[in-house]
C-alpha positions, 0 to 999 in steps of 0.5 A, spaced: 500 500 500 503 506 497 500 510 503 503 506 508 510 506 504 509 514 505 509 513 512 514 508 512 519 512 508 517 519 506 515 522 513 507 522 512 504 522 519 498 518 518 493 514 514 486 517 513 481 512 511 473 513 510 472 507 516 477 503 519 475 497 516 477 500 509 484 499 512 485 492 509 481 487 504 480 483 510 482 481 517 489 479 516 490 485 512 487 490 517 492 487 522 498 487 518 497 494 515 495 497 522 502 494 525 506 497 519 503 504 521 505 503 528 512 500 527 513 506 522 510 511 528 504 513 524 497 512 526 490 510 522 485 515 522 478 514 520 474 520 517 467 517 520 469 514 526 472 518 531 476 514 536 482 516 540 486 510 539 492 512 544 488 510 550 486 503 552 478 504 551 480 507 544 484 501 542 478 496 544 473 501 540 477 501 534 478 493 534 470 492 536 468 496 530 473 492 525 470 486 528 463 489 527 464 490 520 467 483 519 460 480 522 456 484 517 461 482 511 460 475 512 455 471 508 451 468 513 450 475 516 444 476 512 440 475 519 444 480 523 443 486 517 435 484 517 434 485 524 438 492 524 
């Protein structure tokens, strides 16, 4: 991902995404990209999900939102979507 490479090499400070779940194509991609950002000293910022990920509660909230998006994308999640 070129945006993460910019954080790693060019001194960019953050990766801005629409929603946290858009930081990767799947669970592993989200985790790997977040790890790359954190290792490079950058942060993941969502335009629509305001979370302070510098706190324990913020990290939990970001993780919960990623898990919720995974649930909604799952093929058997139709019942969950319909109940909302």
